[in-house]
N, CA and C atoms as an extended XYZ file, in Angstrom:
591
Properties=species:S:1:pos:R:3:atomname:S:1:resname:S:1:resid:I:1 pbc="F F F"
N        24.546       -3.897       -3.972 N   ARG     1
C        23.804       -2.763       -2.720 CA  ARG     1
C        23.846       -4.065       -1.698 C   ARG     1
N        23.691       -5.492       -1.185 N   GLY     2
C        23.936       -6.099       -0.558 CA  GLY     2
C        24.912       -6.294        0.778 C   GLY     2
N        25.856       -6.780       -0.399 N   LEU     3
C        27.303       -6.660        0.158 CA  LEU     3
C        27.626       -5.193        1.001 C   LEU     3
N        26.912       -4.205       -0.081 N   THR     4
C        27.937       -3.007        1.244 CA  THR     4
C        26.555       -2.818        2.052 C   THR     4
N        25.637       -3.574        1.792 N   GLY     5
C        24.368       -2.987        3.069 CA  GLY     5
C        24.966       -3.805        4.199 C   GLY     5
N        26.532       -5.129        3.786 N   PHE     6
C        26.357       -6.169        4.982 CA  PHE     6
C        27.713       -5.108        5.358 C   PHE     6
N        28.545       -4.886        4.578 N   LEU     7
C        29.853       -4.207        5.132 CA  LEU     7
C        29.984       -3.198        5.893 C   LEU     7
N        28.606       -2.290        5.672 N   ASN     8
C        28.510       -1.314        6.073 CA  ASN     8
C        27.463       -1.348        7.698 C   ASN     8
N        27.055       -2.609        8.092 N   ASP     9
C        26.591       -3.193        9.338 CA  ASP     9
C        27.415       -3.694       10.136 C   ASP     9
N        27.966       -2.773       11.130 N   PRO    10
C        29.201       -3.542       12.112 CA  PRO    10
C        28.727       -4.598       13.521 C   PRO    10
N        26.601       -4.420       13.445 N   LEU    11
C        26.697       -5.561       14.604 CA  LEU    11
C        25.779       -6.792       13.404 C   LEU    11
N        25.678       -6.521       11.720 N   ARG    12
C        25.682       -8.474       11.192 CA  ARG    12
C        26.920       -8.303       10.825 C   ARG    12
N        27.659       -7.807       11.143 N   ARG    13
C        28.896       -8.658       10.094 CA  ARG    13
C        29.653       -9.212       11.923 C   ARG    13
N        29.202       -8.318       12.753 N   SER    14
C        30.134       -9.271       14.365 CA  SER    14
C        28.821      -10.243       14.219 C   SER    14
N        27.534      -10.559       14.380 N   ALA    15
C        27.072      -11.377       14.539 CA  ALA    15
C        27.162      -12.744       13.151 C   ALA    15
N        27.594      -12.186       11.722 N   GLU    16
C        28.137      -13.317       11.237 CA  GLU    16
C        29.723      -13.710       11.676 C   GLU    16
N        30.768      -12.715       12.195 N   LEU    17
C        32.177      -12.981       12.431 CA  LEU    17
C        32.234      -13.612       13.760 C   LEU    17
N        31.551      -13.257       14.964 N   GLY    18
C        31.162      -13.651       15.915 CA  GLY    18
C        31.933      -12.600       17.112 C   GLY    18
N        33.432      -13.007       18.204 N   GLU    19
C        33.253      -11.971       18.641 CA  GLU    19
C        34.968      -11.721       18.152 C   GLU    19
N        35.728      -12.119       17.376 N   ALA    20
C        37.010      -11.292       16.887 CA  ALA    20
C        36.823      -10.376       16.133 C   ALA    20
N        35.293      -11.145       15.122 N   ALA    21
C        35.150       -9.283       14.387 CA  ALA    21
C        34.668       -8.514       15.434 C   ALA    21
N        34.324       -8.706       16.691 N   ARG    22
C        33.403       -7.668       17.177 CA  ARG    22
C        34.966       -6.841       18.154 C   ARG    22
N        36.237       -8.057       18.156 N   ALA    23
C        36.960       -7.458       18.811 CA  ALA    23
C        37.780       -6.262       18.296 C   ALA    23
N        38.310       -7.071       17.234 N   GLU    24
C        39.403       -6.144       15.872 CA  GLU    24
C        38.732       -5.302       14.829 C   GLU    24
N        38.045       -5.206       14.259 N   VAL    25
C        37.394       -4.565       13.107 CA  VAL    25
C        37.193       -3.919       12.811 C   VAL    25
N        37.755       -2.612       12.483 N   GLU    26
C        38.141       -0.777       12.646 CA  GLU    26
C        37.305       -0.395       11.400 C   GLU    26
N        36.815        0.227       11.689 N   GLU    27
C        35.739        1.043       10.462 CA  GLU    27
C        36.498        1.648        9.528 C   GLU    27
N        37.450        2.065        9.601 N   PRO    28
C        38.119        2.022        7.950 CA  PRO    28
C        38.346        0.860        6.897 C   PRO    28
N        38.856        0.146        7.364 N   VAL    29
C        38.741       -1.003        6.815 CA  VAL    29
C        37.790       -1.515        6.271 C   VAL    29
N        36.673       -1.465        7.206 N   ALA    30
C        34.945       -1.786        6.606 CA  ALA    30
C        34.698       -0.781        4.953 C   ALA    30
N        35.386        0.156        5.506 N   SER    31
C        34.920        1.377        5.150 CA  SER    31
C        35.947        1.530        3.476 C   SER    31
N        36.277        0.711        3.091 N   ARG    32
C        37.965        0.022        2.522 CA  ARG    32
C        37.096       -0.138        1.677 C   ARG    32
N        36.664       -1.874        2.060 N   LEU    33
C        36.218       -2.463        1.251 CA  LEU    33
C        34.769       -1.801        0.427 C   LEU    33
N        34.222       -1.415        1.668 N   VAL    34
C        32.920       -0.856        0.920 CA  VAL    34
C        33.061        0.045       -0.651 C   VAL    34
N        34.336        0.801       -0.697 N   ASP    35
C        34.646        1.487       -1.806 CA  ASP    35
C        34.782        0.272       -3.064 C   ASP    35
N        35.197       -0.599       -2.271 N   MET    36
C        35.840       -1.388       -3.522 CA  MET    36
C        34.732       -1.745       -4.680 C   MET    36
N        33.781       -1.989       -3.398 N   VAL    37
C        33.012       -2.658       -4.102 CA  VAL    37
C        31.788       -2.218       -4.859 C   VAL    37
N        32.430       -0.575       -4.647 N   GLY    38
C        31.854        0.917       -5.284 CA  GLY    38
C        31.916        0.411       -7.195 C   GLY    38
N        32.944       -0.043       -7.203 N   ASN    39
C        34.181       -0.089       -7.991 CA  ASN    39
C        34.224       -1.001       -9.498 C   ASN    39
N        33.039       -1.710      -10.465 N   ALA    40
C        33.052       -2.899      -10.500 CA  ALA    40
C        34.894       -3.711      -11.598 C   ALA    40
N        35.609       -2.851      -11.402 N   ALA    41
C        36.847       -3.995      -11.606 CA  ALA    41
C        37.413       -4.572      -10.336 C   ALA    41
N        37.767       -3.339       -8.909 N   SER    42
C        38.249       -3.920       -7.906 CA  SER    42
C        37.113       -4.755       -6.976 C   SER    42
N        35.658       -4.369       -7.228 N   LEU    43
C        34.604       -5.833       -7.120 CA  LEU    43
C        34.783       -7.508       -7.166 C   LEU    43
N        34.917       -7.097       -8.607 N   SER    44
C        35.560       -8.641       -9.360 CA  SER    44
C        36.903       -8.946       -8.469 C   SER    44
N        37.441       -8.462       -7.728 N   ARG    45
C        38.999       -8.649       -7.312 CA  ARG    45
C        38.462       -9.050       -5.810 C   ARG    45
N        37.661       -7.953       -4.991 N   LEU    46
C        37.150       -8.773       -4.429 CA  LEU    46
C        36.690       -9.860       -3.888 C   LEU    46
N        35.358      -10.047       -4.727 N   LEU    47
C        34.704      -11.160       -4.844 CA  LEU    47
C        35.771      -12.577       -4.869 C   LEU    47
N        36.879      -12.131       -5.866 N   ASP    48
C        37.668      -13.530       -5.642 CA  ASP    48
C        38.261      -13.860       -4.555 C   ASP    48
N        38.583      -12.536       -3.832 N   CYS    49
C        39.798      -12.911       -3.384 CA  CYS    49
C        38.977      -13.816       -1.673 C   CYS    49
N        37.426      -13.548       -2.107 N   LEU    50
C        36.768      -13.846       -0.398 CA  LEU    50
C        36.045      -15.104       -0.908 C   LEU    50
N        36.663      -15.562       -1.965 N   ASP    51
C        36.513      -16.167       -2.578 CA  ASP    51
C        34.165      -16.776       -2.323 C   ASP    51
N        34.063      -16.381       -3.373 N   ALA    52
C        31.877      -16.125       -3.045 CA  ALA    52
C        31.852      -16.642       -3.970 C   ALA    52
N        30.639      -17.021       -3.618 N   ARG    53
C        29.649      -17.470       -4.390 CA  ARG    53
C        28.981      -16.599       -4.761 C   ARG    53
N        27.816      -16.470       -5.903 N   ILE    54
C        26.924      -16.063       -6.837 CA  ILE    54
C        26.165      -17.041       -7.473 C   ILE    54
N        24.838      -17.613       -6.294 N   ILE    55
C        23.440      -18.370       -6.790 CA  ILE    55
C        22.724      -17.415       -6.988 C   ILE    55
N        21.885      -17.541       -8.373 N   VAL    56
C        20.871      -16.602       -9.004 CA  VAL    56
C        19.413      -16.973       -8.598 C   VAL    56
N        19.250      -17.043       -8.268 N   ARG    57
C        17.862      -17.933       -9.147 CA  ARG    57
C        16.012      -17.266       -9.390 C   ARG    57
N        15.031      -17.381       -9.543 N   GLN    58
C        14.197      -16.215      -10.173 CA  GLN    58
C        13.812      -15.184       -8.948 C   GLN    58
N        13.701      -16.414       -7.200 N   GLU    59
C        13.527      -15.076       -6.511 CA  GLU    59
C        14.129      -14.389       -5.608 C   GLU    59
N        15.384      -15.211       -5.348 N   VAL    60
C        16.431      -14.459       -4.857 CA  VAL    60
C        18.026      -14.737       -5.392 C   VAL    60
N        18.793      -13.833       -5.715 N   ILE    61
C        19.844      -13.419       -5.384 CA  ILE    61
C        20.840      -13.639       -3.979 C   ILE    61
N        22.594      -14.882       -4.165 N   SER    62
C        22.518      -15.454       -2.754 CA  SER    62
C        23.934      -15.208       -3.213 C   SER    62
N        24.831      -14.349       -2.416 N   ILE    63
C        26.103      -14.021       -2.312 CA  ILE    63
C        26.780      -14.986       -1.255 C   ILE    63
N        27.393      -15.841       -0.900 N   LEU    64
C        27.322      -16.223       -0.624 CA  LEU    64
C        29.667      -16.280        0.004 C   LEU    64
N        29.869      -16.461        0.930 N   LEU    65
C        30.991      -15.106        0.918 CA  LEU    65
C        32.312      -16.399        2.824 C   LEU    65
N        33.514      -16.743        1.995 N   ASP    66
C        34.443      -17.209        2.867 CA  ASP    66
C        34.359      -16.331        4.497 C   ASP    66
N        34.035      -16.717        5.227 N   PRO    67
C        33.988      -16.013        6.496 CA  PRO    67
C        35.145      -16.135        7.118 C   PRO    67
N        36.504      -17.021        6.985 N   ALA    68
C        37.966      -16.817        7.505 CA  ALA    68
C        38.492      -15.526        6.617 C   ALA    68
N        38.004      -15.813        5.148 N   LYS    69
C        38.712      -14.656        4.408 CA  LYS    69
C        37.627      -13.460        4.539 C   LYS    69
N        36.498      -13.337        4.596 N   LEU    70
C        35.928      -12.153        5.072 CA  LEU    70
C        36.897      -11.806        6.454 C   LEU    70
N        37.330      -12.063        7.467 N   LEU    71
C        37.653      -11.690        8.884 CA  LEU    71
C        38.919      -11.787        8.768 C   LEU    71
N        39.748      -12.001        7.872 N   GLU    72
C        41.402      -11.982        7.612 CA  GLU    72
C        40.980      -10.712        6.649 C   GLU    72
N        40.816      -10.781        5.697 N   MET    73
C        40.520       -8.941        5.300 CA  MET    73
C        40.470       -7.429        5.977 C   MET    73
N        39.108       -7.856        6.911 N   LEU    74
C        38.656       -6.994        8.130 CA  LEU    74
C        39.422       -6.831        8.957 C   LEU    74
N        40.658       -7.472        9.781 N   CYS    75
C        41.331       -7.222       10.416 CA  CYS    75
C        42.814       -7.290       10.526 C   CYS    75
N        42.849       -7.970        9.445 N   CYS    76
C        44.327       -8.296        8.695 CA  CYS    76
C        44.650       -9.599        9.594 C   CYS    76
N        43.773      -10.740        9.480 N   GLY    77
C        44.137      -11.927       10.257 CA  GLY    77
C        42.927      -12.275       11.812 C   GLY    77
N        43.343      -12.684       12.619 N   GLY    78
C        42.240      -13.304       13.906 CA  GLY    78
C        41.565      -14.053       13.010 C   GLY    78
N        40.525      -15.302       13.950 N   ARG    79
C        40.195      -16.742       13.475 CA  ARG    79
C        38.104      -15.980       13.828 C   ARG    79
N        38.310      -17.045       13.180 N   THR    80
C        36.426      -17.668       13.781 CA  THR    80
C        35.538      -18.987       13.529 C   THR    80
N        35.389      -19.525       14.184 N   ASP    81
C        35.048      -20.421       14.574 CA  ASP    81
C        34.276      -20.681       12.994 C   ASP    81
N        33.182      -20.441       12.554 N   ARG    82
C        32.427      -20.055       11.841 CA  ARG    82
C        33.108      -21.368       10.272 C   ARG    82
N        31.613      -22.182       10.035 N   GLU    83
C        32.118      -22.922        9.015 CA  GLU    83
C        31.354      -22.827        7.624 C   GLU    83
N        30.893      -22.645        7.733 N   GLU    84
C        29.375      -22.567        6.632 CA  GLU    84
C        30.104      -21.210        6.063 C   GLU    84
N        29.617      -21.188        4.841 N   PRO    85
C        30.191      -19.670        4.652 CA  PRO    85
C        28.756      -18.959        4.912 C   PRO    85
N        29.004      -17.142        5.194 N   ILE    86
C        27.929      -16.161        5.064 CA  ILE    86
C        26.823      -15.533        4.091 C   ILE    86
N        26.346      -16.152        4.640 N   ALA    87
C        25.778      -15.710        3.173 CA  ALA    87
C        24.288      -14.025        3.159 C   ALA    87
N        24.088      -14.054        2.259 N   ILE    88
C        23.161      -12.609        1.862 CA  ILE    88
C        22.437      -13.009        0.380 C   ILE    88
N        21.151      -12.660        1.133 N   GLU    89
C        20.280      -12.502        0.741 CA  GLU    89
C        19.710      -11.266       -0.649 C   GLU    89
N        19.119      -11.282       -2.074 N   ILE    90
C        18.752       -9.772       -2.292 CA  ILE    90
C        17.116      -10.388       -2.923 C   ILE    90
N        16.249       -9.905       -2.675 N   ALA    91
C        15.097      -10.490       -3.010 CA  ALA    91
C        14.490       -9.612       -4.288 C   ALA    91
N        14.453      -10.884       -5.511 N   VAL    92
C        13.997      -10.738       -6.733 CA  VAL    92
C        13.071      -11.097       -7.131 C   VAL    92
N        12.581      -10.411       -8.497 N   GLN    93
C        12.015      -10.623       -9.765 CA  GLN    93
C        11.848      -10.774      -11.269 C   GLN    93
N        11.209      -11.661      -11.845 N   MET    94
C        11.321      -11.407      -13.125 CA  MET    94
C        10.210      -10.866      -14.306 C   MET    94
N        11.106       -9.515      -14.460 N   LYS    95
C         9.972       -8.373      -15.046 CA  LYS    95
C        10.306       -8.891      -16.419 C   LYS    95
N         8.976       -8.711      -16.981 N   ARG    96
C         9.180       -8.627      -18.887 CA  ARG    96
C         9.060       -6.543      -19.538 C   ARG    96
N         9.919       -6.381      -20.036 N   ARG    97
C        10.236       -5.731      -20.113 CA  ARG    97
C        10.444       -5.565      -22.315 C   ARG    97
N         9.147       -5.251      -22.590 N   GLY    98
C         9.118       -4.981      -24.361 CA  GLY    98
C         9.622       -6.355      -24.922 C   GLY    98
N        10.351       -7.445      -25.236 N   HIS    99
C        10.239       -8.399      -26.098 CA  HIS    99
C        11.434       -9.435      -24.718 C   HIS    99
N        11.890       -8.973      -24.000 N   GLU   100
C        13.793       -9.218      -22.902 CA  GLU   100
C        12.576       -9.719      -21.335 C   GLU   100
N        13.004      -10.592      -20.899 N   LEU   101
C        12.766      -10.394      -19.213 CA  LEU   101
C        14.179      -10.100      -18.277 C   LEU   101
N        13.739       -9.253      -17.077 N   LYS   102
C        14.743       -8.513      -16.393 CA  LYS   102
C        14.394       -8.965      -15.330 C   LYS   102
N        15.200       -9.642      -14.298 N   LEU   103
C        15.563       -9.765      -13.248 CA  LEU   103
C        15.863       -8.594      -12.094 C   LEU   103
N        15.142       -8.328      -11.122 N   ILE   104
C        15.187       -6.536      -10.816 CA  ILE   104
C        14.869       -7.245       -9.192 C   ILE   104
N        15.115       -6.184       -8.522 N   TYR   105
C        14.421       -5.922       -7.420 CA  TYR   105
C        13.572       -6.541       -6.686 C   TYR   105
N        12.840       -7.076       -6.270 N   ALA   106
C        11.338       -7.295       -5.679 CA  ALA   106
C        11.301       -5.777       -4.898 C   ALA   106
N        12.097       -5.400       -3.755 N   ALA   107
C        11.749       -4.747       -3.041 CA  ALA   107
C        11.320       -3.213       -4.582 C   ALA   107
N        10.579       -2.618       -4.708 N   PRO   108
C        10.608       -1.452       -5.760 CA  PRO   108
C        11.792       -0.562       -5.173 C   PRO   108
N        11.539        0.130       -3.958 N   GLU   109
C        11.951        1.350       -3.120 CA  GLU   109
C        13.784        1.093       -3.173 C   GLU   109
N        14.516       -0.590       -3.375 N   ALA   110
C        15.698       -1.307       -3.574 CA  ALA   110
C        16.045       -0.383       -4.547 C   ALA   110
N        15.604       -0.346       -5.475 N   ARG   111
C        15.244       -0.578       -6.940 CA  ARG   111
C        16.313        0.803       -7.940 C   ARG   111
N        18.080       -0.070       -7.844 N   PRO   112
C        18.507        1.490       -8.383 CA  PRO   112
C        17.704        2.527      -10.010 C   PRO   112
N        17.464        4.210       -9.668 N   ALA   113
C        16.775        4.445      -10.455 CA  ALA   113
C        17.563        3.934      -12.102 C   ALA   113
N        16.320        4.048      -13.302 N   MET   114
C        17.494        3.678      -14.524 CA  MET   114
C        16.075        4.227      -15.123 C   MET   114
N        16.600        6.145      -15.215 N   ARG   115
C        16.357        6.546      -16.378 CA  ARG   115
C        16.360        6.475      -18.086 C   ARG   115
N        15.141        6.023      -18.207 N   ASP   116
C        14.866        6.070      -19.686 CA  ASP   116
C        14.702        6.684      -20.833 C   ASP   116
N        15.571        7.722      -21.159 N   ASP   117
C        15.187        8.666      -22.382 CA  ASP   117
C        14.574        8.781      -23.553 C   ASP   117
N        13.954        7.502      -23.526 N   ARG   118
C        12.781        7.524      -24.956 CA  ARG   118
C        11.852        7.450      -24.145 C   ARG   118
N        11.539        7.570      -23.275 N   LEU   119
C        10.262        7.314      -22.158 CA  LEU   119
C        10.420        8.819      -22.456 C   LEU   119
N        11.434        9.787      -21.555 N   ILE   120
C        11.548       10.934      -21.432 CA  ILE   120
C        11.054       12.183      -22.203 C   ILE   120
N        11.579       11.821      -23.482 N   GLN   121
C        11.846       11.937      -24.919 CA  GLN   121
C        10.082       12.200      -24.948 C   GLN   121
N         9.775       10.624      -25.198 N   LEU   122
C         7.991       10.573      -25.352 CA  LEU   122
C         7.375       11.542      -25.043 C   LEU   122
N         7.529       11.693      -22.968 N   LEU   123
C         6.372       12.833      -22.561 CA  LEU   123
C         7.023       13.818      -23.055 C   LEU   123
N         8.041       15.072      -23.412 N   GLY   124
C         7.862       16.239      -24.024 CA  GLY   124
C         7.578       15.546      -26.030 C   GLY   124
N         7.426       15.216      -26.217 N   GLN   125
C         6.280       14.878      -27.713 CA  GLN   125
C         5.065       14.913      -26.984 C   GLN   125
N         4.777       14.582      -26.073 N   GLY   126
C         3.480       14.607      -25.777 CA  GLY   126
C         3.194       16.022      -25.421 C   GLY   126
N         3.728       16.613      -24.629 N   ARG   127
C         3.904       18.217      -24.605 CA  ARG   127
C         3.383       18.843      -25.404 C   ARG   127
N         4.994       18.781      -26.944 N   THR   128
C         4.868       19.408      -28.160 CA  THR   128
C         3.101       19.107      -28.806 C   THR   128
N         2.739       17.956      -28.814 N   ALA   129
C         1.312       17.778      -29.537 CA  ALA   129
C        -0.167       18.300      -29.085 C   ALA   129
N         0.399       18.418      -27.638 N   TYR   130
C        -0.654       18.761      -27.261 CA  TYR   130
C        -1.008       20.385      -27.640 C   TYR   130
N        -0.064       21.215      -27.676 N   GLN   131
C         0.262       22.498      -27.899 CA  GLN   131
C        -0.386       23.080      -29.312 C   GLN   131
N         0.539       21.901      -30.011 N   GLN   132
C        -0.188       21.236      -31.694 CA  GLN   132
C        -1.638       22.003      -31.970 C   GLN   132
N        -2.109       21.019      -31.620 N   LEU   133
C        -3.674       20.707      -31.193 CA  LEU   133
C        -3.879       21.595      -31.014 C   LEU   133
N        -3.798       22.759      -29.487 N   ARG   134
C        -4.874       23.599      -28.973 CA  ARG   134
C        -4.494       25.105      -30.348 C   ARG   134
N        -2.957       24.673      -30.603 N   SER   135
C        -2.580       26.178      -31.929 CA  SER   135
C        -3.344       25.930      -32.809 C   SER   135
N        -4.106       24.115      -33.262 N   GLY   136
C        -4.313       24.156      -34.525 CA  GLY   136
C        -3.418       23.935      -36.058 C   GLY   136
N        -2.545       23.612      -35.466 N   LYS   137
C        -1.635       23.712      -36.641 CA  LYS   137
C        -1.121       21.271      -36.522 C   LYS   137
N        -2.504       21.246      -36.288 N   ALA   138
C        -2.109       20.103      -36.531 CA  ALA   138
C        -3.307       19.161      -37.152 C   ALA   138
N        -2.895       18.722      -38.869 N   THR   139
C        -3.791       18.072      -39.952 CA  THR   139
C        -3.607       16.979      -40.823 C   THR   139
N        -4.900       16.812      -41.298 N   GLY   140
C        -4.556       15.628      -42.071 CA  GLY   140
C        -3.843       14.484      -41.412 C   GLY   140
N        -3.045       13.837      -41.639 N   GLU   141
C        -3.147       12.249      -41.485 CA  GLU   141
C        -1.633       12.406      -40.338 C   GLU   141
N        -1.393       14.087      -39.657 N   ASN   142
C        -0.332       13.588      -39.143 CA  ASN   142
C        -1.126       13.558      -37.200 C   ASN   142
N        -2.427       14.537      -37.686 N   ARG   143
C        -3.504       14.566      -36.221 CA  ARG   143
C        -3.996       13.433      -35.591 C   ARG   143
N        -3.982       12.432      -36.559 N   ARG   144
C        -4.860       11.204      -35.261 CA  ARG   144
C        -3.062       10.850      -34.088 C   ARG   144
N        -2.246       11.061      -34.757 N   GLN   145
C        -0.552       10.739      -33.957 CA  GLN   145
C        -0.668       11.606      -33.366 C   GLN   145
N        -0.651       12.420      -33.493 N   THR   146
C        -0.945       14.270      -32.682 CA  THR   146
C        -1.632       14.355      -31.132 C   THR   146
N        -3.146       13.177      -31.495 N   ILE   147
C        -4.035       12.908      -30.580 CA  ILE   147
C        -3.530       11.943      -30.061 C   ILE   147
N        -2.841       10.983      -29.622 N   ARG   148
C        -2.469       10.476      -29.548 CA  ARG   148
C        -1.616       10.551      -28.254 C   ARG   148
N        -0.409       11.417      -28.972 N   LEU   149
C         1.091       11.447      -28.158 CA  LEU   149
C         0.151       12.276      -27.243 C   LEU   149
N        -0.430       13.424      -27.489 N   ALA   150
C        -0.755       14.981      -26.650 CA  ALA   150
C        -1.687       14.204      -25.460 C   ALA   150
N        -2.337       12.976      -25.318 N   ARG   151
C        -2.725       12.467      -24.340 CA  ARG   151
C        -2.255       11.900      -22.911 C   ARG   151
N        -0.732       11.666      -23.672 N   LEU   152
C         0.364       12.436      -22.523 CA  LEU   152
C         0.664       13.311      -21.537 C   LEU   152
N         0.514       14.586      -21.929 N   ASN   153
C         0.183       15.599      -21.233 CA  ASN   153
C        -0.263       15.536      -19.886 C   ASN   153
N        -1.400       14.898      -19.862 N   PHE   154
C        -2.438       14.246      -18.567 CA  PHE   154
C        -1.728       13.937      -17.924 C   PHE   154
N        -0.707       13.133      -18.159 N   LEU   155
C        -0.574       12.114      -17.087 CA  LEU   155
C        -0.307       12.832      -15.519 C   LEU   155
N        -0.565       12.075      -14.864 N   ALA   156
C        -0.223       12.589      -13.920 CA  ALA   156
C         1.238       12.632      -13.302 C   ALA   156
N         0.891       14.165      -12.174 N   PRO   157
C         2.261       14.227      -12.080 CA  PRO   157
C         3.051       13.807      -11.231 C   PRO   157
N         3.099       12.706      -10.031 N   GLU   158
C         3.833       11.869       -9.941 CA  GLU   158
C         4.523       10.313      -10.776 C   GLU   158
N         3.355       10.625      -11.408 N   ILE   159
C         4.204        9.141      -12.790 CA  ILE   159
C         5.151       10.742      -13.570 C   ILE   159
N         5.104       11.162      -14.345 N   VAL   160
C         5.598       11.796      -14.568 CA  VAL   160
C         6.932       12.089      -13.954 C   VAL   160
N         6.881       12.497      -12.275 N   THR   161
C         8.047       12.713      -11.559 CA  THR   161
C         8.789       11.439      -11.352 C   THR   161
N         8.114       10.568      -11.429 N   ALA   162
C         8.371        8.866      -11.935 CA  ALA   162
C         9.628        8.646      -12.754 C   ALA   162
N         9.413        9.542      -13.588 N   ILE   163
C         9.740        8.661      -15.554 CA  ILE   163
C        10.668        9.461      -14.952 C   ILE   163
N        11.113       10.498      -15.381 N   LEU   164
C        11.695       11.916      -15.037 CA  LEU   164
C        12.908       11.464      -14.289 C   LEU   164
N        12.569       10.975      -12.637 N   GLU   165
C        14.087       10.226      -12.602 CA  GLU   165
C        14.636        9.094      -12.105 C   GLU   165
N        13.428        8.517      -13.107 N   GLY   166
C        13.869        6.996      -13.537 CA  GLY   166
C        13.465        6.085      -11.828 C   GLY   166
N        12.463        6.217      -11.735 N   ARG   167
C        11.961        5.536      -11.159 CA  ARG   167
C        10.477        5.015      -11.467 C   ARG   167
N         9.880        4.996      -12.928 N   GLN   168
C         8.757        3.746      -13.131 CA  GLN   168
C         9.413        3.309      -13.095 C   GLN   168
N         8.006        1.331      -12.868 N   PRO   169
C         8.300       -0.210      -12.837 CA  PRO   169
C         8.921       -0.312      -14.410 C   PRO   169
N         9.835       -1.484      -13.760 N   VAL   170
C        10.885       -1.478      -14.917 CA  VAL   170
C         9.901       -1.928      -16.587 C   VAL   170
N         8.289       -2.763      -16.634 N   GLU   171
C         8.305       -2.727      -17.863 CA  GLU   171
C         7.385       -1.425      -18.879 C   GLU   171
N         7.597       -0.628      -17.792 N   LEU   172
C         6.813        0.731      -18.360 CA  LEU   172
C         8.488        0.994      -19.011 C   LEU   172
N         7.615        0.792      -21.100 N   THR   173
C         8.343        1.591      -21.946 CA  THR   173
C         7.871        2.276      -22.560 C   THR   173
N         8.219        3.545      -23.638 N   ALA   174
C         7.839        4.297      -24.201 CA  ALA   174
C         6.827        3.739      -25.278 C   ALA   174
N         7.225        2.100      -25.743 N   ARG   175
C         6.323        2.110      -26.902 CA  ARG   175
C         5.202        0.874      -25.658 C   ARG   175
N         5.513        0.641      -24.207 N   SER   176
C         3.973        0.037      -23.705 CA  SER   176
C         3.324        0.939      -23.750 C   SER   176
N         3.545        2.258      -22.707 N   LEU   177
C         2.160        3.351      -22.619 CA  LEU   177
C         2.101        4.180      -24.146 C   LEU   177
N         2.404        4.160      -24.887 N   LEU   178
C         2.022        4.877      -26.651 CA  LEU   178
C         0.532        3.202      -26.318 C   LEU   178
N         0.702        1.971      -26.229 N   ARG   179
C        -0.261        0.961      -26.582 CA  ARG   179
C        -1.308        1.358      -25.594 C   ARG   179
N        -1.044        1.696      -24.502 N   VAL   180
C        -2.319        1.740      -23.915 CA  VAL   180
C        -4.027        2.208      -24.143 C   VAL   180
N        -4.325        1.276      -24.591 N   ALA   181
C        -5.996        2.159      -26.193 CA  ALA   181
C        -6.179        3.155      -25.472 C   ALA   181
N        -6.626        2.951      -23.811 N   LYS   182
C        -7.803        4.263      -23.061 CA  LYS   182
C        -6.737        4.266      -22.169 C   LYS   182
N        -5.853        5.502      -21.745 N   LEU   183
C        -5.308        6.414      -21.021 CA  LEU   183
C        -6.864        6.488      -19.932 C   LEU   183
N        -7.209        5.764      -18.445 N   PRO   184
C        -7.947        6.501      -17.611 CA  PRO   184
C        -6.887        8.301      -17.586 C   PRO   184
N        -8.530        8.709      -17.166 N   VAL   185
C        -8.104       10.360      -16.810 CA  VAL   185
C        -8.211       10.337      -15.466 C   VAL   185
N        -8.840        9.708      -14.565 N   ALA   186
C        -8.344        9.652      -13.023 CA  ALA   186
C        -7.218        9.331      -12.977 C   ALA   186
N        -5.773       10.171      -12.170 N   TRP   187
C        -4.893       10.114      -12.005 CA  TRP   187
C        -4.543        8.911      -11.073 C   TRP   187
N        -5.654        8.551      -10.215 N   ASN   188
C        -4.608        7.086       -9.202 CA  ASN   188
C        -5.213        5.523      -10.821 C   ASN   188
N        -6.453        5.776      -11.114 N   GLU   189
C        -6.543        4.877      -12.508 CA  GLU   189
C        -5.504        5.053      -13.594 C   GLU   189
N        -4.579        6.277      -13.141 N   GLN   190
C        -3.677        6.288      -14.568 CA  GLN   190
C        -2.614        5.029      -13.749 C   GLN   190
N        -2.314        5.482      -12.585 N   LYS   191
C        -1.449        4.537      -12.021 CA  LYS   191
C        -1.434        3.058      -11.947 C   LYS   191
N        -2.749        3.263      -11.342 N   ARG   192
C        -2.613        1.359      -11.653 CA  ARG   192
C        -2.281        0.815      -12.681 C   ARG   192
N        -3.465        1.607      -14.272 N   ALA   193
C        -3.094        0.868      -15.152 CA  ALA   193
C        -1.670        0.799      -15.990 C   ALA   193
N        -0.238        1.553      -15.332 N   LEU   194
C         0.664        2.202      -15.759 CA  LEU   194
C         1.523        1.203      -15.145 C   LEU   194
N         1.036        0.798      -14.122 N   GLY   195
C         1.752       -0.768      -13.155 CA  GLY   195
C         2.726        0.470      -11.697 C   GLY   195
N         2.892        1.394      -11.738 N   PHE   196
C         2.319        2.916      -10.315 CA  PHE   196
C         2.199        1.907       -8.609 C   PHE   196
N         1.183        1.236       -8.995 N   GLU   197
C         0.352        0.730       -7.954 CA  GLU   197
C         0.469       -0.559       -7.660 C   GLU   197
């Protein structure tokens, strides 16, 4: 995303590369490079051609590009006086998801959607459990688990929509949702409790 944003921004490209880029870069060439970024195999080749270095830290991922090689790819020649690499930085955070740590985009709106099929399935089980309780079919030992699942039928619509679209907080998993001992009734409090605010 960081590289695509840079390549799609002619003002930033020309600011980083100077007059040569402003004069010679053709947008179809830049678009072709953006297409290469979208494919894993061609992205690897592109990063090699640009002598790119990627530095991963806890707060930021930096992509460092060779300006001369970028200018060569963008306009089949041209010169830049810039010697230091072009830095593209993406803010990230470490978040716990179950037993593992994940490196995620710091800005929630920048994160790609991550649909969690187990979480979506759990919402369906909550609906079914609620219907079983209403019809009186949940009895015996199963009743306790059915009640636990039925609570999920009362999640805020915004939470349900976010889960279905894969926009839930990275730390929200099926297991962590089931472990919430007392799910608040008020929707705003639910959002706070589940990490949506």
